C-alpha positions as a Markdown table, in Angstrom:
| # | Residue | x | y | z |
|---|---|---|---|---|
| 1 | Met | -52.3 | 33.7 | 64.5 |
| 2 | Ile | -51.6 | 35.0 | 61.0 |
| 3 | Tyr | -54.5 | 36.1 | 58.9 |
| 4 | Thr | -54.4 | 36.8 | 55.2 |
| 5 | Ile | -57.1 | 38.9 | 53.5 |
| 6 | Thr | -57.8 | 38.8 | 49.8 |
| 7 | Leu | -60.3 | 41.5 | 48.8 |
| 8 | Asn | -60.7 | 40.5 | 45.2 |
| 9 | Pro | -59.9 | 36.8 | 44.9 |
| 10 | Ala | -59.8 | 35.1 | 41.5 |
| 11 | Ile | -59.2 | 31.8 | 39.7 |
| 12 | Asp | -56.3 | 32.0 | 37.3 |
| 13 | Arg | -56.8 | 30.3 | 33.9 |
| 14 | Leu | -53.3 | 29.6 | 32.5 |
| 15 | Leu | -53.0 | 29.3 | 28.8 |
| 16 | Arg | -49.9 | 28.3 | 26.8 |
| 17 | Val | -50.3 | 29.3 | 23.2 |
| 18 | Ser | -48.5 | 28.6 | 19.9 |
| 19 | Gly | -46.0 | 30.9 | 18.3 |
| 20 | Glu | -45.5 | 34.5 | 19.5 |
| 21 | Ile | -48.4 | 36.8 | 20.6 |
| 22 | Leu | -48.5 | 39.6 | 18.0 |
| 23 | Pro | -51.3 | 41.6 | 16.4 |
| 24 | Gly | -53.0 | 39.6 | 13.7 |
| 25 | Asn | -51.5 | 36.3 | 14.8 |
| 26 | Asn | -53.9 | 33.3 | 15.4 |
| 27 | Asn | -52.3 | 31.8 | 18.5 |
| 28 | Arg | -53.7 | 28.3 | 19.2 |
| 29 | Ile | -54.1 | 27.0 | 22.8 |
| 30 | Leu | -51.5 | 24.3 | 23.5 |
| 31 | Asp | -52.2 | 23.7 | 27.2 |
| 32 | Glu | -54.8 | 24.9 | 29.7 |
| 33 | Ser | -54.8 | 24.7 | 33.5 |
| 34 | Phe | -56.4 | 26.4 | 36.5 |
| 35 | Asp | -54.8 | 27.8 | 39.6 |
| 36 | Val | -55.5 | 29.9 | 42.7 |
| 37 | Gly | -55.6 | 33.6 | 41.9 |
| 38 | Gly | -54.0 | 36.1 | 44.3 |
| 39 | Lys | -53.0 | 37.8 | 46.2 |
| 40 | Gly | -53.5 | 37.0 | 49.8 |
| 41 | Thr | -54.4 | 33.5 | 48.8 |
| 42 | His | -50.9 | 33.1 | 47.4 |
| 43 | Val | -49.4 | 34.4 | 50.7 |
| 44 | Ser | -51.4 | 31.8 | 52.6 |
| 45 | Ile | -50.1 | 29.1 | 50.2 |
| 46 | Gly | -46.5 | 30.4 | 50.7 |
| 47 | Leu | -46.8 | 30.4 | 54.5 |
| 48 | Lys | -48.3 | 26.9 | 54.5 |
| 49 | Thr | -45.5 | 25.6 | 52.2 |
| 50 | Leu | -43.1 | 27.0 | 54.8 |
| 51 | Gly | -44.9 | 25.3 | 57.6 |
| 52 | Val | -46.7 | 28.3 | 59.0 |
| 53 | Gln | -50.3 | 27.9 | 60.0 |
| 54 | Asn | -52.5 | 30.8 | 58.9 |
| 55 | His | -56.1 | 31.8 | 58.3 |
| 56 | Cys | -57.0 | 32.5 | 54.7 |
| 57 | Thr | -60.0 | 34.7 | 54.3 |
| 58 | Gly | -61.6 | 37.3 | 52.1 |
| 59 | Ile | -64.7 | 38.2 | 50.1 |
| 60 | Val | -65.8 | 36.2 | 47.0 |
| 61 | Gly | -68.7 | 35.8 | 44.7 |
| 62 | Glu | -70.6 | 32.5 | 45.4 |
| 63 | Arg | -70.5 | 31.3 | 41.8 |
| 64 | Gly | -67.1 | 29.8 | 41.2 |
| 65 | Ser | -66.2 | 29.8 | 44.9 |
| 66 | Glu | -66.2 | 26.0 | 45.3 |
| 67 | Gln | -63.6 | 25.7 | 42.5 |
| 68 | Leu | -61.4 | 28.2 | 44.4 |
| 69 | Leu | -61.8 | 26.2 | 47.6 |
| 70 | Lys | -60.9 | 23.0 | 45.8 |
| 71 | Leu | -57.8 | 24.6 | 44.2 |
| 72 | Leu | -56.7 | 26.0 | 47.7 |
| 73 | Asp | -57.2 | 22.5 | 49.1 |
| 74 | Thr | -54.6 | 21.1 | 46.7 |
| 75 | Tyr | -52.1 | 23.3 | 48.6 |
| 76 | Ser | -53.5 | 22.1 | 52.0 |
| 77 | Val | -55.0 | 25.6 | 52.6 |
| 78 | Ser | -58.6 | 25.9 | 53.9 |
| 79 | Gly | -60.3 | 29.1 | 52.6 |
| 80 | Asp | -62.8 | 30.8 | 54.8 |
| 81 | Phe | -64.6 | 33.4 | 52.8 |
| 82 | Ile | -67.7 | 35.5 | 52.8 |
| 83 | Lys | -69.7 | 34.3 | 49.8 |
| 84 | Leu | -71.9 | 36.8 | 48.1 |
| 85 | Lys | -75.1 | 35.5 | 46.5 |
| 86 | Asn | -75.8 | 36.5 | 42.8 |
| 87 | Glu | -72.1 | 37.4 | 42.4 |
| 88 | Lys | -69.5 | 35.6 | 40.3 |
| 89 | Leu | -65.9 | 34.9 | 41.3 |
| 90 | Arg | -63.6 | 36.7 | 38.8 |
| 91 | Thr | -61.3 | 34.9 | 36.4 |
| 92 | Asn | -57.9 | 36.0 | 35.3 |
| 93 | Leu | -56.2 | 34.9 | 32.1 |
| 94 | Val | -52.5 | 34.3 | 32.3 |
| 95 | Ile | -51.2 | 33.8 | 28.8 |
| 96 | Lys | -47.7 | 32.5 | 27.8 |
| 97 | Asp | -46.5 | 32.1 | 24.3 |
| 98 | Glu | -43.8 | 29.8 | 22.9 |
| 99 | Ile | -41.3 | 32.7 | 22.8 |
| 100 | Glu | -41.5 | 32.8 | 26.6 |
| 101 | Ser | -40.6 | 36.4 | 27.0 |
| 102 | Gly | -43.1 | 36.8 | 29.9 |
| 103 | Asn | -46.7 | 36.4 | 30.9 |
| 104 | Tyr | -49.7 | 38.4 | 29.7 |
| 105 | Leu | -52.2 | 38.9 | 32.5 |
| 106 | Ile | -55.9 | 39.9 | 31.7 |
| 107 | Ser | -58.0 | 40.5 | 34.8 |
| 108 | Glu | -61.7 | 40.8 | 35.4 |
| 109 | Met | -62.9 | 43.7 | 37.5 |
| 110 | Gly | -64.4 | 41.8 | 40.5 |
| 111 | Ile | -67.0 | 42.8 | 43.1 |
| 112 | Glu | -67.7 | 46.3 | 44.5 |
| 113 | Leu | -67.1 | 46.4 | 48.2 |
| 114 | Thr | -69.1 | 48.7 | 50.6 |
| 115 | Lys | -68.7 | 49.7 | 54.2 |
| 116 | Glu | -71.7 | 47.5 | 55.1 |
| 117 | Leu | -70.0 | 44.6 | 53.5 |
| 118 | Ile | -66.8 | 45.3 | 55.3 |
| 119 | Asp | -68.7 | 45.4 | 58.6 |
| 120 | Leu | -70.2 | 42.0 | 57.8 |
| 121 | Phe | -66.8 | 40.6 | 56.8 |
| 122 | Ile | -65.1 | 41.7 | 60.1 |
| 123 | Gln | -68.1 | 40.5 | 62.1 |
| 124 | Glu | -68.2 | 37.0 | 60.5 |
| 125 | Lys | -64.6 | 36.3 | 59.6 |
| 126 | Leu | -62.4 | 38.4 | 61.9 |
| 127 | Ala | -64.4 | 38.2 | 65.1 |
| 128 | Asp | -61.7 | 36.1 | 66.8 |
| 129 | Ile | -58.7 | 38.3 | 65.9 |
| 130 | Asn | -56.7 | 39.4 | 68.9 |
| 131 | Lys | -54.3 | 42.1 | 70.0 |
| 132 | Gly | -50.9 | 41.2 | 68.6 |
| 133 | Asp | -52.1 | 39.0 | 65.7 |
| 134 | Trp | -50.5 | 39.4 | 62.4 |
| 135 | Leu | -52.8 | 40.4 | 59.4 |
| 136 | Val | -51.8 | 40.6 | 55.8 |
| 137 | Ile | -53.8 | 42.5 | 53.2 |
| 138 | Ser | -52.4 | 41.5 | 49.8 |
| 139 | Gly | -54.0 | 42.8 | 46.6 |
| 140 | Asp | -56.3 | 45.7 | 45.9 |
| 141 | Pro | -60.0 | 45.7 | 46.1 |
| 142 | Ser | -61.9 | 45.8 | 42.9 |
| 143 | Gln | -61.7 | 49.1 | 40.9 |
| 144 | Lys | -65.5 | 49.3 | 41.4 |
| 145 | Thr | -64.9 | 49.9 | 45.1 |
| 146 | Lys | -64.8 | 53.5 | 46.4 |
| 147 | Pro | -61.4 | 54.4 | 47.8 |
| 148 | Asn | -62.9 | 55.4 | 51.3 |
| 149 | Val | -64.1 | 51.9 | 51.8 |
| 150 | Phe | -60.4 | 50.6 | 51.9 |
| 151 | Lys | -59.5 | 53.4 | 54.4 |
| 152 | Tyr | -62.5 | 52.3 | 56.4 |
| 153 | Leu | -61.3 | 48.8 | 56.5 |
| 154 | Leu | -57.8 | 49.9 | 57.7 |
| 155 | Asp | -59.3 | 52.1 | 60.4 |
| 156 | Glu | -61.5 | 49.3 | 61.7 |
| 157 | Leu | -58.7 | 46.8 | 61.7 |
| 158 | Thr | -56.2 | 49.1 | 63.5 |
| 159 | Lys | -58.7 | 49.3 | 66.4 |
| 160 | Arg | -57.8 | 45.7 | 67.1 |
| 161 | Glu | -54.0 | 46.6 | 67.8 |
| 162 | Ile | -52.8 | 44.1 | 65.3 |
| 163 | Lys | -49.6 | 43.9 | 63.3 |
| 164 | Leu | -50.6 | 44.9 | 59.8 |
| 165 | Phe | -48.7 | 44.0 | 56.6 |
| 166 | Leu | -49.8 | 45.7 | 53.4 |
| 167 | Asp | -49.0 | 44.6 | 49.8 |
| 168 | Val | -51.3 | 46.9 | 47.8 |
| 169 | Ser | -50.8 | 49.4 | 45.0 |
| 170 | Ala | -49.6 | 53.0 | 45.6 |
| 171 | Lys | -53.1 | 54.4 | 45.6 |
| 172 | Tyr | -54.0 | 52.4 | 48.7 |
| 173 | Leu | -50.6 | 52.6 | 50.3 |
| 174 | Leu | -51.0 | 56.4 | 50.3 |
| 175 | Met | -54.3 | 55.9 | 52.1 |
| 176 | Ser | -52.5 | 54.2 | 55.0 |
| 177 | Glu | -50.6 | 57.4 | 55.9 |
| 178 | Gly | -50.8 | 57.7 | 59.7 |
| 179 | Thr | -51.6 | 54.0 | 60.1 |
| 180 | Asn | -48.9 | 52.0 | 62.0 |
| 181 | Leu | -47.7 | 49.2 | 59.6 |
| 182 | Glu | -45.2 | 46.5 | 59.9 |
| 183 | Phe | -44.4 | 46.2 | 56.2 |
| 184 | Ile | -45.1 | 47.5 | 52.7 |
| 185 | Lys | -43.7 | 46.3 | 49.4 |
| 186 | Pro | -44.1 | 48.8 | 46.5 |
| 187 | Asn | -42.3 | 48.2 | 43.3 |
| 188 | Gln | -40.2 | 50.8 | 41.6 |
| 189 | Phe | -43.2 | 52.4 | 39.8 |
| 190 | Glu | -45.5 | 52.3 | 42.9 |
| 191 | Phe | -42.8 | 53.9 | 45.0 |
| 192 | Ser | -42.4 | 56.6 | 42.3 |
| 193 | Glu | -46.1 | 57.4 | 42.6 |
| 194 | Met | -45.9 | 57.5 | 46.4 |
| 195 | Val | -43.0 | 60.0 | 46.5 |
| 196 | Gly | -44.2 | 62.1 | 43.6 |
| 197 | Arg | -41.1 | 61.7 | 41.4 |
| 198 | Glu | -39.7 | 59.1 | 39.0 |
| 199 | Val | -37.1 | 56.8 | 40.6 |
| 200 | Arg | -34.8 | 54.7 | 38.3 |
| 201 | Thr | -31.9 | 53.6 | 40.4 |
| 202 | Ile | -31.2 | 52.2 | 43.9 |
| 203 | Lys | -29.6 | 55.6 | 44.8 |
| 204 | Asp | -32.8 | 57.4 | 43.6 |
| 205 | Cys | -34.9 | 55.2 | 45.9 |
| 206 | Ile | -32.8 | 55.7 | 48.9 |
| 207 | His | -32.8 | 59.5 | 48.4 |
| 208 | Ala | -36.5 | 59.7 | 47.8 |
| 209 | Tyr | -37.2 | 57.6 | 50.9 |
| 210 | Phe | -35.2 | 59.8 | 53.3 |
| 211 | Asn | -36.5 | 63.0 | 51.6 |
| 212 | Asn | -40.1 | 61.8 | 52.3 |
| 213 | Leu | -39.7 | 60.3 | 55.8 |
| 214 | Asn | -43.1 | 61.8 | 56.8 |
| 215 | Leu | -44.7 | 59.2 | 54.4 |
| 216 | Phe | -42.8 | 56.2 | 55.9 |
| 217 | Lys | -42.2 | 57.0 | 59.5 |
| 218 | His | -45.2 | 54.9 | 60.6 |
| 219 | Ile | -43.9 | 51.9 | 58.6 |
| 220 | Lys | -41.5 | 49.6 | 60.3 |
| 221 | His | -40.1 | 47.9 | 57.2 |
| 222 | Thr | -40.3 | 49.3 | 53.6 |
| 223 | Val | -39.2 | 47.0 | 50.8 |
| 224 | Ile | -38.9 | 48.4 | 47.3 |
| 225 | Thr | -38.6 | 45.8 | 44.5 |
| 226 | Leu | -36.7 | 46.7 | 41.4 |
| 227 | Gly | -37.1 | 43.7 | 39.2 |
| 228 | Ser | -33.7 | 42.8 | 37.6 |
| 229 | His | -32.0 | 45.3 | 39.9 |
| 230 | Gly | -32.9 | 43.5 | 43.1 |
| 231 | Ser | -34.6 | 45.0 | 46.1 |
| 232 | Ile | -34.0 | 47.5 | 49.0 |
| 233 | Leu | -35.0 | 47.2 | 52.6 |
| 234 | Leu | -35.4 | 50.6 | 54.3 |
| 235 | Ser | -36.2 | 51.9 | 57.7 |
| 236 | Glu | -35.4 | 55.2 | 59.5 |
| 237 | Asn | -32.1 | 53.8 | 60.8 |
| 238 | Cys | -30.9 | 51.4 | 58.1 |
| 239 | Cys | -30.7 | 50.5 | 54.4 |
| 240 | Phe | -29.9 | 47.1 | 52.8 |
| 241 | Val | -29.5 | 46.4 | 49.1 |
| 242 | Phe | -30.1 | 42.9 | 47.8 |
| 243 | Ser | -28.7 | 41.6 | 44.5 |
| 244 | Pro | -31.0 | 39.5 | 42.3 |
| 245 | Leu | -30.2 | 36.0 | 41.3 |
| 246 | Ser | -29.6 | 35.2 | 37.7 |
| 247 | Leu | -32.3 | 32.7 | 36.8 |
| 248 | Asp | -34.3 | 31.7 | 33.7 |
| 249 | Ile | -37.9 | 32.5 | 34.6 |
| 250 | Val | -40.5 | 29.8 | 34.2 |
| 251 | Asn | -43.5 | 31.8 | 35.6 |
| 252 | Asp | -43.1 | 34.9 | 37.6 |
| 253 | Thr | -46.8 | 35.3 | 38.5 |
| 254 | Gly | -47.1 | 35.2 | 42.2 |
| 255 | Ala | -43.4 | 35.8 | 42.9 |
| 256 | Gly | -44.2 | 39.0 | 44.9 |
| 257 | Asp | -46.7 | 37.1 | 47.0 |
| 258 | Ala | -44.2 | 34.4 | 47.7 |
| 259 | Phe | -41.8 | 37.2 | 48.7 |
| 260 | Val | -44.3 | 38.4 | 51.3 |
| 261 | Ser | -44.7 | 35.0 | 52.8 |
| 262 | Gly | -41.0 | 34.6 | 53.0 |
| 263 | Phe | -40.5 | 37.9 | 54.8 |
| 264 | Ile | -43.3 | 37.1 | 57.3 |
| 265 | Tyr | -41.8 | 33.6 | 57.9 |
| 266 | Gly | -38.4 | 35.1 | 58.6 |
| 267 | Leu | -39.7 | 37.5 | 61.1 |
| 268 | Lys | -41.8 | 34.8 | 62.8 |
| 269 | Glu | -38.7 | 32.7 | 63.1 |
| 270 | Gly | -36.8 | 35.5 | 64.8 |
| 271 | Met | -34.6 | 36.5 | 61.9 |
| 272 | Ser | -33.3 | 40.1 | 61.7 |
| 273 | Ala | -35.2 | 42.2 | 59.1 |
| 274 | Glu | -32.3 | 42.0 | 56.6 |
| 275 | Lys | -32.0 | 38.2 | 56.9 |
| 276 | Ala | -35.8 | 37.9 | 56.6 |
| 277 | Cys | -35.6 | 40.0 | 53.4 |
| 278 | Ala | -32.8 | 37.8 | 52.1 |
| 279 | Phe | -35.0 | 34.8 | 52.7 |
| 280 | Ala | -38.0 | 36.5 | 51.1 |
| 281 | Asn | -35.8 | 37.1 | 48.0 |
| 282 | Ala | -35.0 | 33.4 | 47.9 |
| 283 | Val | -38.7 | 32.4 | 48.2 |
| 284 | Gly | -39.7 | 34.8 | 45.5 |
| 285 | Ala | -36.9 | 33.4 | 43.2 |
| 286 | Ala | -38.0 | 29.8 | 43.9 |
| 287 | Lys | -41.6 | 30.7 | 42.9 |
| 288 | Thr | -40.3 | 31.8 | 39.4 |
| 289 | Gln | -39.1 | 28.3 | 38.8 |
| 290 | Val | -42.5 | 26.6 | 38.9 |
| 291 | Asn | -45.1 | 26.8 | 36.2 |
| 292 | Lys | -48.0 | 27.3 | 38.6 |
| 293 | Cys | -49.2 | 30.7 | 39.9 |
| 294 | Ala | -48.4 | 29.8 | 43.5 |
| 295 | Gly | -46.2 | 27.4 | 45.5 |
| 296 | Phe | -42.4 | 26.7 | 45.3 |
| 297 | Asn | -39.8 | 24.1 | 46.1 |
| 298 | Leu | -38.3 | 24.2 | 49.6 |
| 299 | Glu | -35.0 | 22.8 | 48.4 |
| 300 | Gln | -34.7 | 25.6 | 45.9 |
| 301 | Val | -35.6 | 28.1 | 48.6 |
| 302 | Asn | -32.8 | 26.9 | 50.8 |
| 303 | Lys | -30.3 | 26.8 | 47.9 |
| 304 | Tyr | -31.1 | 30.3 | 46.8 |
| 305 | Phe | -31.0 | 31.6 | 50.4 |
| 306 | Glu | -27.4 | 30.6 | 50.6 |
| 307 | Glu | -26.7 | 32.4 | 47.3 |
| 308 | Ile | -28.5 | 35.7 | 48.0 |
| 309 | Glu | -26.0 | 38.6 | 48.4 |
| 310 | Trp | -26.8 | 41.8 | 50.3 |
| 311 | Lys | -25.0 | 44.8 | 51.7 |
| 312 | Glu | -25.7 | 47.5 | 54.2 |
| 313 | Met | -25.5 | 51.1 | 52.7 |
| 314 | Lys | -24.1 | 53.8 | 54.9 |
| 315 | Leu | -26.6 | 56.6 | 55.6 |
């Protein structure tokens, strides 16, 4: 079974506003809609869209949780969350103006997690997890949460001998040092933070990775995303570089989560790591072509998969 964990779920409120967002402008709301906020929830939606059964879980505030469950249901995903009384599910604002140069994301903080709450979560929602199950933690906990609580969660989960996939920020990736992981996906800036130096190019990333193998030797697959420059798949023995597709972006929110679902799908289907990464790039690209914060068109995925180009770099 594949489990996804979202430690700080949200509902995304999508606003399309008039004109261009600039200081002093009065931008009027043209359209409003609501969607599932990430990030593990988005991975679950991606896996479900690809036909992969999974268990979507996490920790939410009770107020607003029913709306989240209804939104998940529109994607045929059943959420199974710990609901905290007297707490509110956070809301994110995703704002897009008529210039369409990109999205503006404004996020609420969310709920503070404690070791006691982590124990309750594992006891009630992860009791059936078995050796060899796949578990995806996607998205950071609330900034109110003490860092050692996340490390405690990792330590408790690894006792189960699961395959663990992490898509979190550099701060939390660094806490995983020494933990055996199947996959991480830092972006260029998160990777820079991990290795303690600025990386700007593909060559920078490759050199920094192999100069810091002590950080990555416990990670089976490291993918570095470079935006318009594509992505890199790295392990101790190989390096593959993937070229980006040239597309007009409709909504790039959730594209990284879609990428994660595509990579996991590829591995589950028995693809090589590099082919799974190519497929993940196709899924992420397809996500940018829909206006929602989650979901994608399978026909577009298959089309883009045929168009993705990659090459192996000699080490």
